[in-house]
N, C-alpha and C positions, 0 to 999 in steps of 0.2 A: 570544410564541407565534405571532402572525399572521405575523411575518417568517420564522419557521422553516417554516411551512406554504408560504409563497410560494416560499422557496428550494427546498423539496422538489419542488414542482410544476415549477419550472424545470428541475431536475435530471432529473426523470422525462421531461420533454418533449424532452430531447436538446439538443444545441448549437444556439444561435441563430445563424443565418447572416445576414451583412450583406446589405442590399438590393443588387440588381444596379445597374449603372451605366446612366444614361439617355443613350442616344446619339441622341435625337431631333433635337437641334440639328444634328449632323453629317449625319444622314439628310436633313433639310430642305435643307441646303446642297448636298448631292450631287444631290438631285432637281432643284434649280434650275440647277446649274452643270455638270452632266455630260450630254453629248449622245451618242447612239448612232444611226447610220444603219442598223444591222443587228441590232436587238433584243439588244444587249449583247455581241455578239461582239467588237466594237471600240468604243472610246469616245474622245471628244475632250473636253478640259476647257476650260471658259471661265474662264481665269485672270483676265481683265478683270472678269468677274462676281464671282469670288471676291475680287478686290481691292476691289471696291465693298462687299463684305460682310465685309471682313477683321475688323472688330470682333466680329462674330458668331462667326467662326472662332476668334479669340483667346479669346473667352469659353468656347467648347467646350474648347480646349486647356488653359485654366486649370482647368477642371473635371477633366480627365484628370490634370493635375499635382497636384491636391489629394488624390488617392486615396492613402491610406497603404499601405505594403507589407503590413501585417497584414490590412487589409481585402481587398486583392487576393488574398492567400493563402487567405482564407476562402471565396472563390467557387469554384463548380465549374469544371472544366477548360474547358468550352465558353464559360463567361462570361469567363474569363481570356483565352482565345484571341481571342474577338471583340474584347475591349478592346484587346489588343495589335495586332491587324490594323488596327483603326480608328485607333489612335494612330499607327502607322507611316504610314498613308495621309494622315491629316490633317496630321501634321508635315511630310510631304513637300510637300504643297501650300503650307504656310507657308514652307518653305525656298525654293520657287520664287518666291513672292510677294516675298520679301526682295530679289530682283534683277529682278523683273518691271518692264517688258517687255524689258530689255536682255540677253536670253539666248536661245539657240537650242537648248540642250541642258542637262540637269541637270549634265552633265560640265563645263560652263563654270564651275560653282561650286566645282570642285576646283582642285588645283594639281599641280605635279610631285611634291610630297612628301605630299599628302593628298587623298584622294578626298572628294567631298561626303558620302558615306555614313559616313565615319569622323569627321566633324566633330561634336564634342560640344556640343550646343546645346539639348537637350531635357530639361527638368526632369520626371522621371518615376520614380515608385516610389522616392523617397528619394535619387536620384542624378541627376547631369547626364549624359545619355546621348547616343549617336549613333544614327542609323538602323541602322547595323550592330549596335549593342548590342541594339536591339529585335529585329531579324530573326534574327541569328545567336546572340546570347547568350540572350535571354529566350525565343525561340520554338524555334529549331532545335536548340540545344545542350541544351535542357532535356529531361529524360526525361518531363516531364508530358504532352506532347501527341503526339509521334510521328506527325506529320501531314504527309505530302509535298504535300498539296494547297494548303498555304499559299502555295506558289510561284505560284499562279494567283489569289491574293487580294491580296497585298501589291503595291503599284504604285510603279514607279520613275520616273513622270512622263515616260515615253518611249514612242514608237510601238511599239517592239519588245516592250514589256511586255504581259502580260495586261491586259485592260480594267480601268479603275477602275470598280468596280461603282457604279451610280447609286442605291445605298441603303446604309445602314450595316449592318455585320454584327451579328447578334443571336444570343445563346446559344440561344434556343428554336428557331431555324431554321438554325443555323450549318451543320449537316451538309448540308442541302439546298443552301444557298448555295455551299458549297465544291464540291459535286458539280457544280452548274450552271456555276460559273466554270471548272472543269476541262474540261467538255464544250465550252463556248463557245470556250475557247482552242484546244483541239485541233481544233475544226471550222474554224478560220480557215486557209484554204489558203495565205495569204501567209506563214504562220509554221510550218505543219506540213502535210506532204503526201507522198503516195506517188508517186514518179517511177520507173516501171519496177520494178526490183527494189531500189530505194534509198528508204528512208524518210528524208525530209528534215525535220529537227526544229529547233525553236527552240534557240538556244544555252543556254537555261535548263536543258535536260536534260544539257548538257555540264558546266555549272558546278556543278549540284547533283545529279548522277547518283547519288551515294552515298545521298542521301535517299530515292531510289526503290529502293534495293537493301539496306537494312538492316532488313528485316522490319517497317517501319512499315506499318500496315494489312495486314500479311501479305505484302508484296512483297519478294522476294529478288533480283529482276532487273528492270531497266528494261523489258525486253521483256514481262514479265508484267503490269506496270502498263499499258503501252500496249495489250496484248491485251484488258484489261478495258474499255478505252475505244475498242474497234475501231470501233464505229458512228460515233462522233464523228470519228475519223480517216478514215472512209470505207474501212475494210479489209474485205475479203470473208473468209469462213471459210478459204479457201485461203491468203489473205494472212496470216491469224493463225497458221495452222499453220507456214507458212514463217518467220514472224517468231520464233516460239518455237523453231524448229529452227535458227535462226541463218542462214537462207538469204536473209534480207533485210538488206542493209547499211544501217547508220544513218549519216547525215551531218548535221552541224550547220550551220545557216544563219548568215549574218552577222546581227548584231543592229543594229536601227535605233535609234540613241540620240537622234534628233531629238525635240524636245519634243512631247508629245501635246496640242497646243493646238488649239482651235477656229479654223479658218481663217475670216477675215473678208473 
């Protein structure tokens, strides 16, 4: 009889959700090994420091790998997305450490036939995956998230990339973190700037333009997304009207693939 009562109470209380993932180990590593001279607009990574703490990084990665797909699927969308962004960034650091210090760019880890992002080396959610699998398969191609701002959160270990945030992404503050990352990136005049009647933007907006134009977060045009972040871009109200009217030309800047390493 008692077992029946317990079962009824559990049924009435609704589905039991698995506990969220603890990213504190990754958070501590980031706080120690990521430097920023401009309050997060740009960052440099101390890969030598990460190399000295590689066992701690590997412990965190092992924890990510231990998460079962059904556990992941039980989490809310923001918990899932924070997990995937952190996984992408942490495994990118591990990829760099595998060849550190004998490289000048993450592209050095690729070949004529395979990019470093397509290399399957990540045990995650029941499969061996690549960085492309995480970013494009699990995040971008999924209908779960519909989030263009992830392009300012995932980090490709290059100077041209949005900054590697010096803290882990967390579900409870994820929306604020993504918004801040977006504003910081757009405010960097080395990568995004108005020059006369031409808006010069990072090539990220060329490569992933469709993500800003398929109604994710309500945006049907890249221009509308940019207009919402006019202050970060330094655009005046007149600039915004011209941008929306198609009177401001958009040009994409060359990407800097050099390693985002702390200069010693």
